[in-house]
Structure formats: C-alpha cells, structure tokens
DRENDO-1510 file (C-alpha; in Angstrom, 1 decimal, always signed):
<recs>
REC; n; res; u; v; w
REC; 1; MET; +189.5; +73.5; -6.2 .
REC; 2; ALA; +185.8; +72.8; -6.8 .
REC; 3; THR; +183.2; +75.2; -5.3 .
REC; 4; ILE; +180.5; +73.9; -2.9 .
REC; 5; SER; +178.0; +74.5; -5.7 .
REC; 6; GLN; +180.0; +72.2; -8.0 .
REC; 7; PHE; +180.2; +69.6; -5.3 .
REC; 8; LEU; +176.4; +69.8; -4.9 .
REC; 9; ASP; +175.8; +69.5; -8.7 .
REC; 10; ARG; +177.9; +66.3; -8.8 .
REC; 11; LEU; +176.3; +64.9; -5.7 .
REC; 12; GLN; +172.8; +65.6; -7.0 .
REC; 13; LEU; +173.6; +63.9; -10.3 .
REC; 14; GLY; +175.3; +61.0; -8.4 .
REC; 15; LEU; +172.3; +60.4; -6.1 .
REC; 16; GLN; +169.8; +60.4; -8.9 .
REC; 17; LEU; +171.7; +58.2; -11.3 .
REC; 18; VAL; +173.6; +55.9; -8.9 .
REC; 19; ASP; +173.4; +52.1; -9.5 .
REC; 20; ALA; +174.8; +49.3; -7.5 .
REC; 21; HIS; +178.3; +49.5; -9.1 .
REC; 22; GLU; +178.7; +53.2; -8.2 .
REC; 23; VAL; +177.6; +53.1; -4.5 .
REC; 24; GLU; +181.1; +53.3; -3.1 .
REC; 25; ALA; +182.1; +56.3; -5.3 .
REC; 26; VAL; +178.8; +58.2; -4.4 .
REC; 27; ARG; +179.3; +57.4; -0.7 .
REC; 28; SER; +182.8; +58.8; -0.7 .
REC; 29; PHE; +181.9; +61.9; -2.7 .
REC; 30; TRP; +178.8; +62.5; -0.5 .
REC; 31; LYS; +181.0; +62.5; +2.7 .
REC; 32; GLN; +183.4; +64.9; +1.0 .
REC; 33; THR; +180.5; +67.2; +0.2 .
REC; 34; ALA; +179.1; +66.9; +3.7 .
REC; 35; ARG; +182.3; +68.1; +5.2 .
REC; 36; ARG; +182.0; +71.3; +3.2 .
REC; 37; ILE; +178.5; +72.2; +4.5 .
REC; 38; GLN; +179.4; +73.9; +7.8 .
REC; 39; GLN; +177.4; +77.2; +7.8 .
REC; 40; ALA; +173.8; +78.4; +7.1 .
REC; 41; ASN; +173.7; +79.6; +3.6 .
REC; 42; ALA; +172.1; +78.8; +0.2 .
REC; 43; SER; +174.4; +75.7; -0.2 .
REC; 44; LEU; +173.0; +74.3; +3.1 .
REC; 45; TRP; +169.5; +74.8; +1.7 .
REC; 46; ARG; +170.3; +72.9; -1.5 .
REC; 47; TYR; +172.1; +70.2; +0.5 .
REC; 48; HIS; +169.0; +69.9; +2.7 .
REC; 49; ASP; +166.8; +69.3; -0.3 .
REC; 50; LEU; +169.2; +66.6; -1.5 .
REC; 51; MET; +168.9; +64.9; +1.8 .
REC; 52; LEU; +165.1; +64.9; +1.6 .
REC; 53; PHE; +165.4; +63.4; -1.9 .
REC; 54; VAL; +167.6; +60.6; -0.5 .
REC; 55; LEU; +165.0; +59.9; +2.2 .
REC; 56; ALA; +162.2; +59.8; -0.3 .
REC; 57; HIS; +164.2; +57.5; -2.7 .
REC; 58; PRO; +166.9; +55.7; -0.6 .
REC; 59; LEU; +169.2; +53.5; -2.6 .
REC; 60; ASN; +169.9; +51.4; +0.5 .
REC; 61; ALA; +169.5; +51.5; +4.3 .
REC; 62; GLU; +173.0; +53.0; +4.8 .
REC; 63; PHE; +172.1; +56.0; +2.5 .
REC; 64; GLU; +168.9; +56.5; +4.4 .
REC; 65; ARG; +170.7; +56.5; +7.8 .
REC; 66; PHE; +173.3; +58.9; +6.6 .
REC; 67; ALA; +170.7; +61.3; +5.1 .
REC; 68; LYS; +168.8; +61.2; +8.5 .
REC; 69; SER; +172.0; +61.9; +10.4 .
REC; 70; GLU; +172.9; +64.7; +8.0 .
REC; 71; LEU; +169.5; +66.3; +8.5 .
REC; 72; LYS; +170.0; +66.3; +12.2 .
REC; 73; ARG; +173.5; +67.8; +11.7 .
REC; 74; LEU; +172.0; +70.6; +9.5 .
REC; 75; GLN; +169.4; +71.3; +12.3 .
REC; 76; GLY; +172.3; +71.8; +14.7 .
REC; 77; ILE; +174.0; +74.3; +12.2 .
REC; 78; LEU; +170.8; +76.2; +11.8 .
REC; 79; LYS; +170.1; +76.2; +15.6 .
REC; 80; ALA; +173.6; +77.7; +16.2 .
REC; 81; ASP; +173.4; +80.2; +13.3 .
REC; 82; PRO; +170.0; +80.7; +11.6 .
REC; 83; GLY; +171.9; +82.1; +8.7 .
REC; 84; SER; +171.6; +84.9; +6.3 .
REC; 85; GLU; +168.5; +86.4; +4.7 .
REC; 86; ALA; +169.2; +84.0; +1.9 .
REC; 87; LEU; +167.4; +81.3; +4.0 .
REC; 88; ASP; +164.4; +83.4; +4.8 .
REC; 89; LYS; +161.2; +81.8; +3.5 .
REC; 90; SER; +163.1; +78.6; +2.9 .
REC; 91; GLY; +161.0; +76.7; +5.5 .
REC; 92; LEU; +164.2; +75.3; +7.0 .
REC; 93; TYR; +164.5; +74.8; +10.7 .
REC; 94; ARG; +164.6; +78.1; +12.7 .
REC; 95; THR; +164.3; +80.3; +9.7 .
REC; 96; THR; +161.8; +83.1; +9.2 .
REC; 97; LEU; +158.7; +82.2; +7.2 .
REC; 98; SER; +156.0; +84.7; +6.3 .
REC; 99; LEU; +152.7; +83.2; +5.1 .
REC; 100; ARG; +149.0; +83.8; +5.2 .
REC; 101; PHE; +146.9; +81.2; +7.1 .
REC; 102; SER; +143.2; +80.6; +7.7 .
REC; 103; TRP; +141.9; +81.1; +11.2 .
REC; 104; GLU; +141.6; +77.4; +11.6 .
REC; 105; MET; +145.3; +76.8; +10.7 .
REC; 106; THR; +146.4; +79.7; +12.9 .
REC; 107; ARG; +144.6; +78.1; +15.9 .
REC; 108; LYS; +146.5; +74.8; +15.2 .
REC; 109; LEU; +149.8; +76.6; +14.9 .
REC; 110; LEU; +149.2; +78.4; +18.2 .
REC; 111; GLU; +148.8; +75.0; +19.9 .
REC; 112; ASP; +152.4; +74.1; +18.8 .
REC; 113; LYS; +154.8; +75.1; +21.5 .
REC; 114; HIS; +157.6; +75.4; +19.0 .
REC; 115; CYS; +155.8; +77.8; +16.8 .
REC; 116; ARG; +155.7; +81.6; +17.3 .
REC; 117; ILE; +153.2; +83.7; +15.4 .
REC; 118; TYR; +153.7; +87.4; +14.9 .
REC; 119; TRP; +150.7; +89.3; +13.5 .
REC; 120; HIS; +151.5; +91.5; +10.5 .
REC; 121; SER; +148.0; +92.5; +9.7 .
REC; 122; VAL; +144.5; +91.2; +9.4 .
REC; 123; ASP; +142.5; +91.7; +6.2 .
REC; 124; GLU; +138.9; +92.1; +7.4 .
REC; 125; GLN; +137.6; +91.5; +3.9 .
REC; 126; ALA; +139.2; +88.1; +3.8 .
REC; 127; GLN; +137.5; +87.0; +7.0 .
REC; 128; ASP; +135.0; +84.2; +6.7 .
REC; 129; PRO; +131.4; +85.6; +7.2 .
REC; 130; VAL; +130.4; +82.4; +8.9 .
REC; 131; CYS; +131.3; +82.7; +12.6 .
REC; 132; CYS; +132.0; +79.6; +14.7 .
</recs>
C-alpha cells in the first residue's frame, strides 16, 4: 500500500506534467489522494501547496474548481484540529505563526478581526527614531 507521501509525489508530478491525454488519469488519482488527506499534519501542508500550484496554473476550469473546493475542505480540517507542531510557522489557516513586523504592519494586523497578536518582546533599538 502506498504511503500518503508517495501519493503526493505522484500527484505533484502528475499535476506538473499533465497534458490533455492524461487528464482523466490525473483526475482519478487526485481524488484518491484527496480522500487520504483527513488530518492536520505535514502531508496536509504539502497537499495545500499543491492546491495553490493548481490555482496558479490550472489545466482547466474543472481542476481549478476542485482545487478551490479542496482548499475549503482543508480549512475545515484545520479549523476542527489545528494539528501538530509540525504545522507551526506553516502559515496555514489557524496555525501559529511567529514573525517580526514593523509598527505600521502591526497596526494593520490589529485592524483585522480574525488576527490575534501576542507580544513576545519589543526591541527598543529597532524602533524607528522618527515618530508619527
């Protein structure tokens, strides 16, 4: 039995090299792979990246629609179970991300009702000497 990682390898290759004659085979294999992605882990992260690739380079409208629906499904998985620490800093929906931002960007993030900011520290030397 193939592992999820092996399925993702084959799917990635298929999505990058697919031509009009192979659409049905890739469609079938893609749906088999999608059924295997059921929990938040590193495989979900890789599958998410493949869906973004499909949206950037859709072979046809059907592939684009399926990639969009898969991204929504992945959001549902991440909402129900944000996953292990393997997804931290991935930037995926509802995962922890720790970054440094300028004051201007921090103000913009504070305006977003979906964003929560937790202050770790403030480096006084890094502050802009020009006050607004």
